[in-house]
Every structure is written in C-alpha cells, then in structure tokens.
C-alpha positions in Angstrom: 0.0 0.0 0.0 1.3 3.5 -0.8 2.5 5.3 2.2 0.1 8.2 3.1 2.2 9.6 5.8 4.0 13.0 5.6 6.8 14.5 7.7 5.8 16.5 10.8 8.5 19.1 11.3 7.5 20.2 14.8 8.6 17.7 17.5 6.4 19.4 20.2 3.3 17.1 19.7 5.4 14.1 20.8 6.7 15.6 24.1 3.6 14.8 26.2 3.6 11.2 25.0 7.3 10.7 25.5 7.3 12.3 28.9 4.5 9.9 30.0 6.7 6.8 29.4 8.1 5.2 32.6 11.9 5.0 32.9 13.2 2.1 30.7 16.6 1.8 32.4 15.3 -0.5 35.1 15.1 -4.3 34.9 12.7 -5.8 33.9 11.3 -3.2 31.6 7.6 -2.5 32.3 4.7 -2.2 29.9 4.3 1.5 30.8 7.9 2.0 29.6 6.9 0.9 26.1 3.4 2.4 25.8 2.5 5.8 27.3 -0.3 5.8 29.8 -1.5 9.4 29.5 -4.1 9.4 32.3 -6.0 7.2 34.7 -9.1 7.2 32.5 -7.1 5.6 29.7 -5.0 3.2 31.8 -6.4 0.0 30.2 -3.9 -1.9 28.1 -4.5 -4.5 25.4 -1.6 -6.6 24.1 -1.9 -7.8 20.5 0.3 -10.8 19.8 2.0 -10.9 16.4 1.5 -14.4 14.9 4.0 -17.1 14.3 4.8 -17.5 10.6 4.6 -21.1 9.2 4.5 -22.7 5.8 0.7 -23.1 6.3 0.2 -19.4 7.1 0.2 -17.3 10.3 -0.4 -19.3 13.5 -1.5 -17.8 16.9 0.5 -18.2 20.0 -2.2 -20.4 21.5 -2.1 -22.8 18.5 1.7 -22.8 18.6 1.7 -23.6 22.3 -0.7 -26.5 21.6 1.6 -27.8 18.9 4.6 -27.8 21.3 2.5 -29.0 24.2 3.0 -26.1 26.7 1.2 -23.1 28.1 1.1 -20.1 25.9 3.0 -18.0 28.4 6.0 -20.3 28.2 6.6 -19.3 24.6 7.9 -15.9 25.6 11.0 -16.0 27.7 11.0 -14.4 31.1 14.7 -13.7 30.9 15.9 -14.2 27.3 15.1 -16.3 24.3 18.3 -18.3 24.9 17.1 -19.4 28.3 13.9 -21.0 27.2 13.8 -24.5 25.6 10.1 -24.1 24.7 10.8 -21.1 22.5 13.4 -23.2 20.7 10.9 -26.0 20.2 8.5 -23.6 18.6 11.2 -22.3 16.3 11.8 -25.9 15.2 8.2 -26.1 14.2 8.4 -23.0 12.1 11.7 -23.7 10.6 13.5 -21.0 12.5 10.9 -18.3 11.9 9.6 -16.3 14.9 6.9 -13.6 15.2 8.1 -10.3 13.7 9.4 -7.8 16.2 8.2 -4.2 15.8 6.1 -5.1 12.7 2.5 -5.8 12.0 1.1 -8.3 9.6 -1.1 -6.4 7.1 -4.4 -8.0 8.1 -3.7 -7.3 11.8 -2.8 -3.7 11.0 -6.1 -3.3 9.1 -8.1 -4.9 12.0 -6.4 -2.5 14.5 -7.5 0.4 12.2 -11.1 -0.8 12.5 -10.8 -1.0 16.3 -9.0 2.3 16.8 -11.0 4.5 14.4 -14.3 4.7 16.5 -12.2 5.4 19.6 -10.9 8.8 18.5 -12.5 12.0 17.1 -9.4 12.6 14.9 -8.8 9.4 12.8 -7.6 11.5 9.9 -4.9 13.2 12.1 -2.6 10.7 13.7 1.1 11.1 14.7 3.6 8.3 14.2 7.1 7.9 15.7 9.1 5.7 13.4 12.4 4.2 14.6 15.2 5.5 12.4 17.1 2.2 12.3 14.9 0.0 10.0 16.9 -1.5 7.1 15.2 -1.0 3.7 13.5 2.3 4.6 14.5 5.5 2.8 14.1 8.1 5.5 15.0 10.8 3.0 11.5 10.6 1.5 10.3 12.6 4.6 12.6 15.7 4.4 12.3 17.9 7.4 10.7 15.3 9.7 11.4 16.1 13.3 13.8 13.9 15.1 12.6 12.8 18.5 14.8 11.2 21.1 12.7 8.4 22.5 14.8 6.6 25.2 17.1 4.1 23.3 14.9 4.5 20.2 15.8 7.6 18.1 12.9 8.2 15.8 11.3 10.6 13.2 7.9 12.1 13.5 5.3 11.5 10.8 1.7 12.5 10.5 -1.3 11.3 8.5 -4.6 9.3 8.7 -5.0 6.2 10.8 -5.1 4.1 7.7 -1.4 4.9 7.3 -0.9 2.1 9.9 -1.4 -0.3 7.0 1.3 1.2 4.8 4.5 -0.7 4.1 7.3 1.7 4.7 10.0 -0.6 3.3 11.4 0.2 -0.2 12.2 -3.4 -1.2 9.7 -6.2 -1.8 9.5 -8.6 1.0 8.4 -12.2 0.4 6.4 -12.0 3.6 4.5 -8.6 3.3 4.6 -6.7 6.6 3.8 -3.2 7.8 6.6 -1.6 9.7 4.8 -0.7 12.9 5.2 2.7 14.5 7.3 2.7 17.7 4.5 4.9 19.0 1.4 6.3 17.4 -1.5 8.3 18.7 -4.4 10.5 17.4 -4.3 14.2 17.7 -6.9 14.0 20.4 -4.7 11.6 22.4 -7.6 9.2 23.0 -5.2 6.2 22.9 -1.6 5.4 22.4 -0.3 2.4 20.4 3.2 1.0 20.6 5.1 -1.6 18.6 8.6 -1.7 20.1 11.3 -2.9 17.7 12.4 -5.7 20.1 8.9 -7.1 21.0 6.7 -9.5 19.0 3.5 -7.9 20.2 1.8 -4.5 20.1 0.4 -2.6 23.1 -2.7 -0.3 22.9 -3.4 1.9 26.0 -6.9 3.5 26.1 -10.3 3.4 27.7 -12.0 0.2 28.8 -14.4 0.3 25.8 -11.5 0.2 23.4 -9.6 -2.5 25.3 -12.8 -4.6 25.3 -13.2 -4.1 21.6 -9.6 -5.3 20.9 -9.9 -8.3 23.3 -13.2 -9.3 21.6 -11.8 -9.1 18.0 -11.3 -12.6 16.6 -9.0 -11.4 13.8 -6.0 -11.4 16.1 -4.9 -12.9 19.4 -4.8 -10.5 22.3 -4.7 -10.3 26.1 -5.0 -7.7 28.8 -1.7 -6.3 30.1 -1.0 -4.5 33.3 1.0 -1.2 33.0 3.3 -2.3 35.8 3.9 -5.8 34.4 7.3 -6.7 32.8 7.3 -6.9 29.0 9.0 -10.3 29.4 5.8 -11.7 31.0 3.3 -13.0 28.5 -0.3 -13.4 29.9 -1.6 -16.9 30.2 
C-alpha cells in the first residue's frame, strides 16, 4: 500500500507522549515504559500478539503452544530467548521463523485500524514515531521530519490518517509482506496510544476500557489484557 504519511516538522506534539513513558533503564522493563499511559481514564492496556509464521500461514501463539505442548505464556521468555527451551521447540516447528518484532502483519494492521477508528475523534490526524534504524527504509522521503529522542529509540515524527498504519514503509519487496509498525502512534486528540517496540513480538494499545474490550473481543487477532506495571517479558496466560 502506498504510504500516506507526511513529515511532521514540529517535535512538540510528541513531548507529552514521550514524557508519559516510565523509565526504561530499570530491569525488567515495564509495559508502561513501552506504551505511554496518558491518564488514569485511559489506563487499560491490550496486548496484540504478532502471529508465528509457518509454511501453512500465520499461527496464533495459543495454536503454537498447543503444537509444542506447553502453556502459551511459556513461549515468551522471562529472561531471554536463549534461556527457554520451549521457544526453541516452537522455532523448530516454524523452521526457525519467529513472530516479527516491531512489525504488523497487514491483516492485523487493518483490523487495528477498525478497532481504533471509532475510539478517536481525529482518525484523519494521527502522529507516528518511526524508529530510524529500519533497514530497507529510505528516510529521505520525509525531508524535514522532526527527530525525536525516544529513550534508546531515536525516531522521526510523521503525520497522517490512521489508515497509514497499514502502509509498508519498506522500499524493497518482502516475500512476507509486513507493515513496519510505529514505535508509538496516537491520534491528535490523544484518545489512545499504540506501541510496537522494535524488540517485541507484540503491540500494546493503551486506552479506555471500551477500546480495550473491543480489541480483546476481536477474533481477527490474538490479544490479552496487560498491566502497565507488568514486565514486558511476562506473557499473559
């Protein structure tokens, strides 16, 4: 899909969101260090799990756990991928392919657009922080885009409609089409905040309970509720 995002030259709209992030220099890193919780009214967090790629198509974490014969939570390491034999067993099933980190499968991106659109009054005005380290992305196509120093994640600031979430920012053709997820994105009315950290195989959405329930009830992707204070290395059961 053609990218509909344009450069935002003023970094100021990102400051409130960045300042709401909890410190990320403590261990383990908490959910609230990845996705900004702007106020108590929007403190619900949904966690959308990126699927496992297989030769038969995308597979949910629950289905993968059933194949390996473990609980779903055991697929995501508490300490590191190298310390979990179950994660290695799942990788053997997929031929070494793991859920993409920081990226959304197109159909999941489209489903999230459907969930997020009615939860904001400004679906045509959304801000996107894009990590500036993606290979295959020509950042020069957005001249003048503000540079924003997200902790450990230097990014550029783009702006456009929520449907821009489904755009493939990469310049080269990928045999497995994916949308490069925004490190953080939020509508101009700041009704919710979404985060797809470059090192995590899932996406967080912080917003009101109605939005969280809509995401949890959507059968097009696998999701779970997350606590803001929970470590990102802890996958819900």
